C-alpha positions in Angstrom: 6.0 30.4 28.7 3.2 33.4 29.5 4.0 34.9 33.0 2.4 33.4 35.9 1.0 30.6 34.1 1.5 27.2 35.3 3.6 24.5 35.0 1.3 21.8 35.9 -0.3 21.8 33.2 0.8 19.2 30.9 2.6 20.9 27.9 0.6 18.2 25.5 -1.8 16.2 25.5 -2.7 13.6 23.0 -5.7 11.2 23.9 -7.2 8.6 21.4 -5.4 10.2 18.3 -6.4 8.8 14.9 -5.8 9.6 11.4 -6.5 8.2 7.8 -5.6 9.3 4.5 -8.0 7.8 1.6 -9.4 5.2 4.0 -5.7 4.1 4.5 -5.3 4.4 8.8 -2.1 6.3 9.3 -2.4 7.2 13.2 -4.6 4.6 15.4 -5.6 5.6 19.0 -2.2 7.6 19.8 -1.5 9.1 23.4 0.8 11.5 24.6 1.8 13.2 27.6 4.6 15.7 28.4 4.8 18.0 30.8 7.1 20.8 31.7 11.2 20.4 30.9 10.8 16.7 29.8 12.7 15.8 26.6 10.7 13.3 24.8 12.0 11.2 21.7 9.6 9.8 19.1 11.5 6.9 17.8 10.0 5.3 15.1 11.0 3.6 11.6 10.5 5.8 8.1 6.9 5.4 7.6 5.5 5.3 11.3 3.4 8.6 11.7 5.6 10.4 13.1 5.5 13.4 10.7 1.6 13.2 10.3 1.6 13.1 14.1 3.6 16.3 13.9 1.3 18.0 11.4 -1.9 17.4 13.4 -0.5 18.9 16.5 0.6 21.8 14.4 -2.7 21.9 12.7 -1.3 21.3 8.6 -3.8 18.8 8.7 -7.4 18.8 11.0 -9.3 16.0 9.8 -8.7 13.8 13.0 -10.6 11.8 15.7 -9.1 12.7 18.9 -8.1 15.2 21.1 -4.6 17.7 21.4 -4.5 19.9 24.5 -1.6 22.5 24.4 -0.7 24.0 27.6 -4.3 22.9 28.3 -5.6 24.0 25.2 -7.4 22.2 23.0 -6.3 23.0 19.6 -9.5 23.2 17.9 -11.3 25.0 20.4 -8.3 27.7 21.3 -6.3 27.5 18.1 -4.3 30.7 18.9 -4.0 30.2 22.2 -2.8 26.9 21.7 -0.4 27.9 18.7 1.1 30.4 21.4 2.5 27.9 23.5 4.4 25.7 20.9 7.2 26.4 18.6 8.2 23.6 15.2 11.1 23.0 13.9 10.3 21.5 10.8 12.0 18.6 8.7 12.3 20.6 5.7 14.6 23.9 6.3 12.0 27.0 6.2 14.6 29.9 6.5 14.8 32.4 3.6 18.7 31.9 2.4 18.8 35.3 1.2 18.2 37.1 4.6 20.1 37.6 7.4 20.0 35.6 10.7 18.5 38.6 12.2 15.8 38.9 9.4 14.7 35.9 9.5 13.4 35.8 13.5 12.9 39.3 13.5 10.1 38.3 10.9 9.1 35.3 12.9 8.6 37.3 16.4 6.4 40.2 14.9 4.0 37.4 13.5 3.6 36.6 17.0 2.9 40.4 17.8 6.5 41.5 19.1 7.2 44.8 18.4 10.9 45.1 16.9 12.9 46.5 19.6 11.6 43.2 21.9 12.0 40.8 18.5 16.0 42.5 18.3 16.3 41.8 22.2 14.9 38.0 21.9 17.0 37.5 18.6 20.0 38.1 20.5 19.1 36.4 23.3 18.1 33.3 21.8 20.9 33.2 19.5 23.2 33.4 22.2 21.9 30.2 23.6 22.0 28.5 20.8 26.0 29.2 20.1 25.2 31.7 17.3 25.1 35.3 18.7 28.1 36.1 16.5 25.8 35.3 13.0 23.0 37.9 13.1 24.0 39.9 10.3 25.2 36.7 8.6 23.1 35.8 5.3 22.0 32.4 6.4 23.2 30.5 3.1 26.7 31.3 4.6 25.4 29.1 7.6 26.6 25.2 7.7 23.7 22.9 8.0 24.1 22.3 11.7 24.0 26.0 12.1 20.8 26.7 10.3 18.8 24.2 12.2 20.4 25.9 15.4 19.2 29.1 13.7 15.1 27.7 13.6 15.9 26.2 17.1 16.5 29.6 18.0 13.5 31.3 16.1 11.2 28.5 17.6 12.2 29.9 21.3 11.5 33.4 20.6 7.8 33.7 21.9 8.9 31.4 25.1 6.6 28.3 24.3 5.7 25.5 26.8 6.0 23.0 23.9 9.0 23.0 21.3 8.5 20.2 18.5 11.3 19.2 16.5 10.8 16.4 13.1 13.9 14.7 12.1 15.9 17.8 13.0 19.4 16.4 12.5 18.7 14.5 8.7 21.2 15.6 6.5 23.5 16.4 9.5 27.3 15.1 9.4 27.5 13.2 13.1 29.4 16.0 14.8 26.5 18.2 14.1 24.4 16.0 14.8 25.4 15.3 18.1 26.1 19.2 18.7 22.2 19.9 17.9 21.1 16.8 20.0 23.5 18.2 23.3 22.1 21.7 23.0 18.3 20.8 22.7 18.7 18.4 25.8 20.5 21.9 27.5 17.9 23.7 26.6 15.4 21.8 27.6 16.2 22.1 31.2 17.2 25.7 31.2 14.3 27.0 29.5 12.0 24.3 31.4 10.3 23.9 27.7 8.8 20.3 26.9 10.7 18.7 23.5 9.2 16.5 21.5 12.0 15.4 19.3 11.0 12.9 16.3 13.7 10.2 14.8 14.3 6.7 13.7 17.9 6.9 15.2 18.4 5.2 18.2 21.7 6.9 19.3 19.8 10.2 19.4 18.1 9.2 23.0 19.6 9.8 26.0 19.7 7.4 29.2 17.3 10.5 31.4 15.3 10.7 28.3 11.3 9.6 28.0 10.9 7.5 24.8 7.2 6.6 22.4 8.1 4.0 21.0 5.9 4.5 17.1 5.4 2.0 14.6 2.5 1.5 11.9 0.5 4.5 13.3 0.5 2.7 16.6 2.6 3.2 19.8 3.9 0.3 21.1 5.7 1.6 24.1 5.9 4.8 26.2 7.5 5.3 28.8 11.2 6.1 30.5 14.6 4.7 29.1 14.3 2.1 31.8 10.5 1.5 31.4 10.3 0.7 27.4 13.2 -1.8 28.1 11.2 -4.1 30.8 8.1 -3.4 28.3 10.2 -5.3 25.5 12.0 -7.4 27.7 15.5 -5.8 25.9 19.0 -4.9 27.1 19.4 -1.9 24.8 17.2 0.9 23.2 18.6 -0.9 20.1 17.2 -3.3 20.7 13.9 -2.9 22.3 13.3 -0.5 19.1 13.8 -4.1 17.2 11.9 -5.8 19.0 8.6 -3.2 19.1 8.5 -2.3 15.5 10.0 -5.8 14.2 12.4 -4.3 12.1 15.9 -3.2 12.0 17.7 -0.7 14.1 19.0 2.1 12.9 22.2 4.1 13.9 23.4 7.5 11.5 27.1 7.1 10.4 
């Protein structure tokens, strides 16, 4: 976060967001609001539009209706300022397997205008935060899947963003690695004060204190705290709420 920047401005504001592909609506009138230090789970079945939403927020796609503001900066009008305030962990891994962990992170830092000394300092700092301080010189291909995800999170936090986006970050991980990653990002959310938007189709990745946005067929079906989503759906558990709101079977990783 930029020094002196107000935490009162929402980390992410999405209003009236609609997107179509080949004439077929993919997102329809989607709205989101994330405050600093808030962990929000974007919960929806496969094909709900979660990745499309992330692609619009990160500006991989731009043909849309509606507004997206990151840290108060409108994405189209102030694209550099908006991007400087977000970190991203994409669904598909993006690390260079033949480079060391430190090389991957310092290269990313250079893209954000950091000098070598500052880049190394921040790389070491963030790797310590995700429990990989000893892996600086390790080649990425020698790491486990869960460790690689933690490196990607450290990379996303290097430039101290206000918003961290994670698109299905536990795909392909075993149960232990998945639980560890969910727990670590929750702690980082509190420690760093960063707003987290965590996209998943797995209801057991939702913590009781999280905020939840249920997305299905491109529409927001419910949004709020876990208790508010339960009340809106008339359910007694988040799994039951998911089933009711999406009209589909609940999914839990095994």
